[in-house]
N, C-alpha and C positions, 0 to 999 in steps of 0.2 A: 611962425614956426622957426625953431633953431635947429642947426645941424649938429649931430653928435657922432663921434667916432667910437666904435667898440673894438677893443683889442683883447686877445687872449694871450696871456703871458705865461711862460714857463721859465722861472727864474726872472731874469731881466730881458729875455728874448721874446719878441712878438712872434708867435707861431701862427696866428690867424688874425684877420682884421676885417671889419666892415666899416666903410667910410661914408660920411655924409648921410646919416640916417635922420630924416626929419622927425622931430618930436615936439610936442606942445611945451614941455617943461622937463626938468631933470627927473621928477617922479615917474614920468612915463617911460624912463629907461629900465625900470625894474622888471617888467614882464619880459623884455628882451634879454636882460641879464639872466633871468631864471631859465629861459629857453636855451641860451648858450651854455649855461652850467649843466643842464640836463644832457646835453649832447657831448660833453667832455668825457673821455675815457682815461685820460692821463691824470694821475694824482698830482697834487701840488700846483695846479694851475690857478691863476688869478684872472679876473676880468677887470679891465680898466675902461672907463668911459671918459672921453675928453670932449670939451666944448671950447671952441676957438683955441685949440692947442693946449689947454690947461686941463689937468686931471681933476675931475669933479667927483668921481666914484672909483674906488679901488677896493675890490672885495675878492676873497677866496671863493672858488667855485663851491666848495663844501658848505661854507657859511651861507652863500646865496641860496642854496637849496633848502636850508633851514627856514627860510622866509618865503618859500614858494607859495604859501597860502595866505600871506599877509596882504591886506588891502592897502596898498601904498597910496591910492587915490584919496583915501580918507585920512591919511596921516597929516599932521599939522605942518 
């Protein structure tokens, strides 16, 4: 398992973070992203996922919610 950091951004400022979340692969980050997006009340936020300090996913919360029902495990 690899460790991933999840950050919620408002502009360029990190307003919340969860560090060292163990996941099997980057696709496994999407359910967590959706959960974080559903909990946001502030418009204009983005969610960033990092692996080993490098950004691997950066998505707006509104866009993430559009994919709430998508099966990422089946994606190529």
